C-alpha positions, 0 to 999 in steps of 0.5 A: 562763753558768748555775751548775749546781754545786748541780743535783741530781736523778734520772732513772729509765730505764724498762725498754726492752728493744729498739728496732727500726729500719731496713729490715725492722723493720716486718716484725718488729713482730708477732713483737716484740709477741708476744715481750713478751706484748702483746695490746693494742698502742697506737701513739704517734706524731707528725702527719707519720707519722700523716697523711703516710706509710703507716706507721700504716696498715701497722702497723694491717694488721700488728697487726689487732685487737691494735691497740687505739688510736693517739695523735697528734700528739706534737710535738717535745720532748714536752710534759708535757700530751701525755704525760698525754693519751697515757697516759690514752688508753692506759690507757682502751684497756687497752693492754699494750704501747706502740709509738712510731713515728718519733722520738717520745721519749715513753717517757722519761717514767715513765707509772707515776706519771701521766707525772711525770718 
């Protein structure tokens, strides 16, 4: 057994107002992007969603020219290097809203400080 009595730390949750999921969620995506004032959306997802489903294509159709980029693959447990790569790509695209498709939990990282957690 590991002794964690001396374990200290801090975790800052980023502002995440809403999570859309389930039947009909995709149909609400454009209005949600508008609601938060997004004009340059960037999608982050895993390989399966990006290559083996029609979900990414549907998001591209829904957002049209407001979709400025995508980043995949993001593997399970989201390695720090992938977070930094995705953050760089989103910044290069001047994204103002991030969209996660699937179970990607990249938003637990604080992108404002370069992905350091």
